[in-house]
Backbone as XML, in Angstrom:
<?xml version="1.0"?>
<chain id="A" units="angstrom">
  <residue number="1" name="UNK">
    <atom name="N" x="219.522" y="-23.024" z="121.793"/>
    <atom name="CA" x="219.502" y="-21.953" z="122.764"/>
    <atom name="C" x="218.544" y="-20.856" z="122.275"/>
  </residue>
  <residue number="2" name="UNK">
    <atom name="N" x="217.766" y="-20.326" z="123.200"/>
    <atom name="CA" x="216.771" y="-19.325" z="122.851"/>
    <atom name="C" x="216.972" y="-18.096" z="123.729"/>
  </residue>
  <residue number="3" name="UNK">
    <atom name="N" x="217.008" y="-16.943" z="123.093"/>
    <atom name="CA" x="217.113" y="-15.692" z="123.852"/>
    <atom name="C" x="215.761" y="-15.002" z="123.822"/>
  </residue>
  <residue number="4" name="UNK">
    <atom name="N" x="215.269" y="-14.667" z="124.978"/>
    <atom name="CA" x="213.987" y="-13.978" z="125.072"/>
    <atom name="C" x="214.191" y="-12.619" z="125.735"/>
  </residue>
  <residue number="5" name="UNK">
    <atom name="N" x="213.436" y="-11.659" z="125.270"/>
    <atom name="CA" x="213.501" y="-10.340" z="125.882"/>
    <atom name="C" x="212.721" y="-10.357" z="127.185"/>
  </residue>
  <residue number="6" name="UNK">
    <atom name="N" x="213.223" y="-9.644" z="128.144"/>
    <atom name="CA" x="212.524" y="-9.520" z="129.423"/>
    <atom name="C" x="211.526" y="-8.379" z="129.296"/>
  </residue>
  <residue number="7" name="UNK">
    <atom name="N" x="210.245" y="-8.715" z="129.215"/>
    <atom name="CA" x="209.217" y="-7.695" z="129.005"/>
    <atom name="C" x="208.995" y="-6.822" z="130.227"/>
  </residue>
  <residue number="8" name="UNK">
    <atom name="N" x="209.420" y="-7.256" z="131.409"/>
    <atom name="CA" x="209.169" y="-6.481" z="132.615"/>
    <atom name="C" x="209.882" y="-5.135" z="132.607"/>
  </residue>
  <residue number="9" name="UNK">
    <atom name="N" x="211.002" y="-5.048" z="131.940"/>
    <atom name="CA" x="211.689" y="-3.753" z="131.835"/>
    <atom name="C" x="210.795" y="-2.748" z="131.112"/>
  </residue>
  <residue number="10" name="UNK">
    <atom name="N" x="210.118" y="-3.190" z="130.070"/>
    <atom name="CA" x="209.227" y="-2.317" z="129.325"/>
    <atom name="C" x="207.974" y="-1.979" z="130.135"/>
  </residue>
  <residue number="11" name="UNK">
    <atom name="N" x="207.487" y="-2.932" z="130.901"/>
    <atom name="CA" x="206.315" y="-2.682" z="131.753"/>
    <atom name="C" x="206.653" y="-1.626" z="132.790"/>
  </residue>
  <residue number="12" name="UNK">
    <atom name="N" x="207.784" y="-1.773" z="133.461"/>
    <atom name="CA" x="208.179" y="-0.791" z="134.483"/>
    <atom name="C" x="208.449" y="0.576" z="133.856"/>
  </residue>
  <residue number="13" name="UNK">
    <atom name="N" x="209.040" y="0.576" z="132.674"/>
    <atom name="CA" x="209.282" y="1.849" z="131.988"/>
    <atom name="C" x="207.953" y="2.529" z="131.653"/>
  </residue>
  <residue number="14" name="UNK">
    <atom name="N" x="206.978" y="1.741" z="131.218"/>
    <atom name="CA" x="205.660" y="2.302" z="130.924"/>
    <atom name="C" x="205.006" y="2.885" z="132.159"/>
  </residue>
  <residue number="15" name="UNK">
    <atom name="N" x="205.082" y="2.168" z="133.277"/>
    <atom name="CA" x="204.542" y="2.691" z="134.535"/>
    <atom name="C" x="205.263" y="3.980" z="134.937"/>
  </residue>
  <residue number="16" name="UNK">
    <atom name="N" x="206.571" y="3.994" z="134.816"/>
    <atom name="CA" x="207.343" y="5.183" z="135.199"/>
    <atom name="C" x="206.951" y="6.382" z="134.345"/>
  </residue>
  <residue number="17" name="UNK">
    <atom name="N" x="206.807" y="6.172" z="133.050"/>
    <atom name="CA" x="206.409" y="7.267" z="132.159"/>
    <atom name="C" x="204.995" y="7.744" z="132.496"/>
  </residue>
  <residue number="18" name="UNK">
    <atom name="N" x="204.110" y="6.800" z="132.752"/>
    <atom name="CA" x="202.732" y="7.167" z="133.099"/>
    <atom name="C" x="202.636" y="7.944" z="134.390"/>
  </residue>
  <residue number="19" name="UNK">
    <atom name="N" x="203.345" y="7.494" z="135.416"/>
    <atom name="CA" x="203.320" y="8.179" z="136.710"/>
    <atom name="C" x="203.985" y="9.551" z="136.610"/>
  </residue>
  <residue number="20" name="UNK">
    <atom name="N" x="205.111" y="9.625" z="135.921"/>
    <atom name="CA" x="205.798" y="10.909" z="135.763"/>
    <atom name="C" x="204.937" y="11.887" z="134.961"/>
  </residue>
  <residue number="21" name="UNK">
    <atom name="N" x="204.297" y="11.404" z="133.920"/>
    <atom name="CA" x="203.424" y="12.265" z="133.129"/>
    <atom name="C" x="202.238" y="12.763" z="133.925"/>
  </residue>
  <residue number="22" name="UNK">
    <atom name="N" x="201.649" y="11.894" z="134.728"/>
    <atom name="CA" x="200.525" y="12.294" z="135.573"/>
    <atom name="C" x="200.956" y="13.339" z="136.599"/>
  </residue>
  <residue number="23" name="UNK">
    <atom name="N" x="202.103" y="13.112" z="137.228"/>
    <atom name="CA" x="202.611" y="14.078" z="138.211"/>
    <atom name="C" x="202.901" y="15.427" z="137.553"/>
  </residue>
  <residue number="24" name="UNK">
    <atom name="N" x="203.464" y="15.407" z="136.349"/>
    <atom name="CA" x="203.757" y="16.653" z="135.639"/>
    <atom name="C" x="202.468" y="17.397" z="135.297"/>
  </residue>
  <residue number="25" name="UNK">
    <atom name="N" x="201.441" y="16.694" z="134.862"/>
    <atom name="CA" x="200.163" y="17.333" z="134.536"/>
    <atom name="C" x="199.499" y="17.913" z="135.788"/>
  </residue>
  <residue number="26" name="UNK">
    <atom name="N" x="199.597" y="17.215" z="136.907"/>
    <atom name="CA" x="199.034" y="17.735" z="138.156"/>
    <atom name="C" x="199.749" y="19.021" z="138.558"/>
  </residue>
  <residue number="27" name="UNK">
    <atom name="N" x="201.075" y="19.014" z="138.494"/>
    <atom name="CA" x="201.847" y="20.204" z="138.864"/>
    <atom name="C" x="201.539" y="21.366" z="137.923"/>
  </residue>
  <residue number="28" name="UNK">
    <atom name="N" x="201.481" y="21.097" z="136.641"/>
    <atom name="CA" x="201.191" y="22.131" z="135.650"/>
    <atom name="C" x="199.796" y="22.723" z="135.878"/>
  </residue>
  <residue number="29" name="UNK">
    <atom name="N" x="198.816" y="21.871" z="136.116"/>
    <atom name="CA" x="197.448" y="22.342" z="136.355"/>
    <atom name="C" x="197.369" y="23.172" z="137.628"/>
  </residue>
  <residue number="30" name="UNK">
    <atom name="N" x="198.032" y="22.722" z="138.672"/>
    <atom name="CA" x="198.012" y="23.448" z="139.946"/>
    <atom name="C" x="198.641" y="24.834" z="139.788"/>
  </residue>
  <residue number="31" name="UNK">
    <atom name="N" x="199.788" y="24.895" z="139.093"/>
    <atom name="CA" x="200.443" y="26.192" z="138.886"/>
    <atom name="C" x="199.580" y="27.105" z="138.020"/>
  </residue>
  <residue number="32" name="UNK">
    <atom name="N" x="198.947" y="26.566" z="137.002"/>
    <atom name="CA" x="198.053" y="27.360" z="136.157"/>
    <atom name="C" x="196.873" y="27.894" z="136.962"/>
  </residue>
  <residue number="33" name="UNK">
    <atom name="N" x="196.331" y="27.064" z="137.839"/>
    <atom name="CA" x="195.218" y="27.488" z="138.683"/>
    <atom name="C" x="195.651" y="28.630" z="139.598"/>
  </residue>
  <residue number="34" name="UNK">
    <atom name="N" x="196.813" y="28.516" z="140.187"/>
    <atom name="CA" x="197.309" y="29.566" z="141.080"/>
    <atom name="C" x="197.501" y="30.882" z="140.319"/>
  </residue>
  <residue number="35" name="UNK">
    <atom name="N" x="198.067" y="30.801" z="139.100"/>
    <atom name="CA" x="198.245" y="32.013" z="138.294"/>
    <atom name="C" x="196.895" y="32.640" z="137.945"/>
  </residue>
  <residue number="36" name="UNK">
    <atom name="N" x="195.919" y="31.813" z="137.582"/>
    <atom name="CA" x="194.590" y="32.323" z="137.232"/>
    <atom name="C" x="193.927" y="32.980" z="138.441"/>
  </residue>
  <residue number="37" name="UNK">
    <atom name="N" x="194.066" y="32.377" z="139.606"/>
    <atom name="CA" x="193.495" y="32.975" z="140.817"/>
    <atom name="C" x="194.165" y="34.303" z="141.127"/>
  </residue>
  <residue number="38" name="UNK">
    <atom name="N" x="195.468" y="34.384" z="140.925"/>
    <atom name="CA" x="196.188" y="35.634" z="141.170"/>
    <atom name="C" x="195.717" y="36.726" z="140.212"/>
  </residue>
  <residue number="39" name="UNK">
    <atom name="N" x="195.538" y="36.372" z="138.921"/>
    <atom name="CA" x="195.048" y="37.341" z="137.942"/>
    <atom name="C" x="193.632" y="37.796" z="138.287"/>
  </residue>
  <residue number="40" name="UNK">
    <atom name="N" x="192.788" y="36.860" z="138.715"/>
    <atom name="CA" x="191.418" y="37.203" z="139.101"/>
    <atom name="C" x="191.412" y="38.168" z="140.271"/>
  </residue>
  <residue number="41" name="UNK">
    <atom name="N" x="192.214" y="37.876" z="141.285"/>
    <atom name="CA" x="192.265" y="38.740" z="142.460"/>
    <atom name="C" x="192.801" y="40.119" z="142.098"/>
  </residue>
  <residue number="42" name="UNK">
    <atom name="N" x="193.763" y="40.165" z="141.201"/>
    <atom name="CA" x="194.317" y="41.448" z="140.773"/>
    <atom name="C" x="193.258" y="42.257" z="140.029"/>
  </residue>
  <residue number="43" name="UNK">
    <atom name="N" x="192.467" y="41.591" z="139.183"/>
    <atom name="CA" x="191.417" y="42.285" z="138.442"/>
    <atom name="C" x="190.313" y="42.777" z="139.373"/>
  </residue>
  <residue number="44" name="UNK">
    <atom name="N" x="190.005" y="42.046" z="140.406"/>
    <atom name="CA" x="188.976" y="42.438" z="141.374"/>
    <atom name="C" x="189.486" y="43.484" z="142.351"/>
  </residue>
  <residue number="45" name="UNK">
    <atom name="N" x="190.798" y="43.568" z="142.477"/>
    <atom name="CA" x="191.371" y="44.506" z="143.436"/>
    <atom name="C" x="191.359" y="43.971" z="144.853"/>
  </residue>
  <residue number="46" name="UNK">
    <atom name="N" x="191.300" y="42.651" z="144.993"/>
    <atom name="CA" x="191.309" y="42.042" z="146.327"/>
    <atom name="C" x="192.616" y="41.306" z="146.538"/>
  </residue>
  <residue number="47" name="UNK">
    <atom name="N" x="192.935" y="41.118" z="147.787"/>
    <atom name="CA" x="194.136" y="40.362" z="148.140"/>
    <atom name="C" x="193.700" y="39.178" z="148.975"/>
  </residue>
  <residue number="48" name="UNK">
    <atom name="N" x="194.076" y="37.988" z="148.538"/>
    <atom name="CA" x="193.740" y="36.770" z="149.290"/>
    <atom name="C" x="194.912" y="36.349" z="150.145"/>
  </residue>
  <residue number="49" name="UNK">
    <atom name="N" x="194.606" y="35.853" z="151.308"/>
    <atom name="CA" x="195.657" y="35.326" z="152.174"/>
    <atom name="C" x="195.998" y="33.919" z="151.721"/>
  </residue>
  <residue number="50" name="UNK">
    <atom name="N" x="197.238" y="33.531" z="151.927"/>
    <atom name="CA" x="197.667" y="32.190" z="151.519"/>
    <atom name="C" x="197.461" y="31.204" z="152.606"/>
  </residue>
</chain>
């Protein structure tokens, strides 16, 4: 009798980690961009519409 590990669990886990990490980086970058734009507008003394 031979027991083999099912590698697909690890493949799906890798995909899940990769997709979650990519989504987190996109969200972090977007929020950082918004904060930087707000600081820029505050320094210029202008107000941008959303």
